[in-house]
N, C-alpha and C positions, 0 to 999 in steps of 0.2 A: 215240368220244369219248375224249380223253385223261384220265387219272386226275388228274394234277397240273395246276395252273394254268399258263398261258402268259402271255406279255406281252399278248396280245390278249383272252383269256377265262379264266373260272374253269374249273377241271377238274371232273370228275365227283364227286370226293369232296367238294370245297368246296360244290358245288351240292347234294349229298345232305344234308350237314350243314345248310346254309342252309334248304332247303325243309322238311326234317323238323322243325327247330326252329320254323319259322314255323307249321306245322300244329299242333305241340304247344302253342305259346303261344296260338294262337287257341282251342284246346281248353281251355286253362287259364282263359281269360276266360269261356268258355261255362260251364264247371263252377263257377267262382266265382259267376257270376250265378245259376245254378240253386240253389246252396247258400244264397245270400242270399234267394232268392224262395220257398224251400220252408218250410212250417210244421211238417213232420214231422221230429222229432229223429232218428229212425231213417234216414229218407231223406237228411237233411242229413249225417249221419255217413258214409253210404255214398258220397255225392258227394265229401265232403272227403277220404275215404280214397283215392278215385281221383285227386282233385286233387293230393294229396301224392305219389302214385306217378308221375304225369305230371310233376310239378315236379322230382322227383329224377331222372327221365329227362332232362329239360331240363338240369339241373345237370351230370349226367355227360356228356351230349353237348356241352355248352358247353365243358367242360374239354378234351374230345377235339378239338373244333373249334378252340379257341384254340391248342392244341399243333400241329394241322395248319396253321393259319394262320401261326404263327411259323416253321414249317419250310418252308412253301410260300407265298411272298409272293403277294399279290393282283396282278392285272394292273396295269400302269402306267396313269397318267392319260392321258386322251385329249388330243391336241394342242390341241383347241378349249377345254379346260377352263382357266379362269382360276385363278391362285394361290389366291385366297380360296375358290373352289369346292373345290379340292383339300384345302385346310386344313379347311373345314367338313365335307366328306365324311369325312375321316380322323377328326376329332373325333367325329362322329356314329357312325361304325363302332365306334370304341373304347368309346364310351359304351354302345352296344348290347351289345357283348361284356361289359362290366362289369355291366350290368343283368341279362343272362341268366345270369350267374354269381351275382350278389349276391342277386337277388330270391328264388330258391329256397333259398339258404343262410339268408336271414333267415326264410323260412317254416319251415325245419327248426329253427332256433333258437327260433322262436315256439312250435312244437309241443313242443319240449323244455321250455320254460319252463312250459307247461301240463301237462307230464308225459303228453302224448299221444304214443304211438309213431308213428314214420314207417316204414311198411312199403313195400316195392317190389312191388306187385301180389301181396302175400301170399307172395312167394318168400323174402324175408329182411327183417329189421328193422334199420334204421340205429340206432346208439346215440344216446342223448340227449347233446346237446353241452353243456348247462348244467343246473344244478339247477332244480327247479320253483320258480317265483317269479311270483305273480300280477301284480305291478306290472310286472316285466320283460316278461311275456306281453303285457300291454296296450300297452306301448311298442313291442314288436316287431310286434304286430298292426297298429298305426298305420303303422309304418315299412314293413312288407310291402305294405300297401295303397298307400302313397305311391310306393314303388318300382314296383309293378305299373302304377299310373296313369302314371308317368313313362315306363315302357317302352312303354305303349300310345301315348302322345303322340309319343315319339321314333320308334316304328315307323310311325306315320302320316306323320310328316315324311319318313322314309326312302322310304316308298311314293310320296308326292307327288313327291319329287325324282326317283325312277326314272321315274315317268310323265311328268314334265316333260321329262326327257332324251329319252324315247322319242317323245312326241307333238309336242313343241314344238321341241326342239333337233335331233331326228331323228338322234341319234347312237347308239352301241352300248352305252351304259352298262347298260341293262336287258337287252339281248340276250346279253351275255356271262355273265349269271348264269342264263339259261334253258337247260334241257336240250334244248329244241327250237329250231329256227331260225325266227325271226320275220322277216317282211319289213318 
């Protein structure tokens, strides 16, 4: 498989970024749900520490992915795609990029506002970005939740569109992001 994307399909690096971030975002939703559902403060703190580490991993990978995407354009649209579909797909992709960057950044700001450190799996600690402020923490917490929910909804739309292309349109939109060949 080629490393860079071609006119017909995404390359191995774009696929690796895509699927790694997908797995990490699913992990984030599972961790956030577990943290909300636990009654043990110690367990909640452990889960949120992991959630922050995974979030910062998503943030760093999102930066790398965006840089890779800017240097290595995506495959072109399929001839069967209508102009409105191309425009909607482009808007959706750029919104997804924005959300996978902004959501962890807001989480980092939220932790800073609460004066909770953000560590990366205990290897190093990111600096606080803002001074502690309980009001700002509550605002950022609400924003972080709203961004995460928006990311979830947009990801569902993205998945639905890929499945529609595969099962109903029977085109190559989904196949060109998969590392294995589907018939």
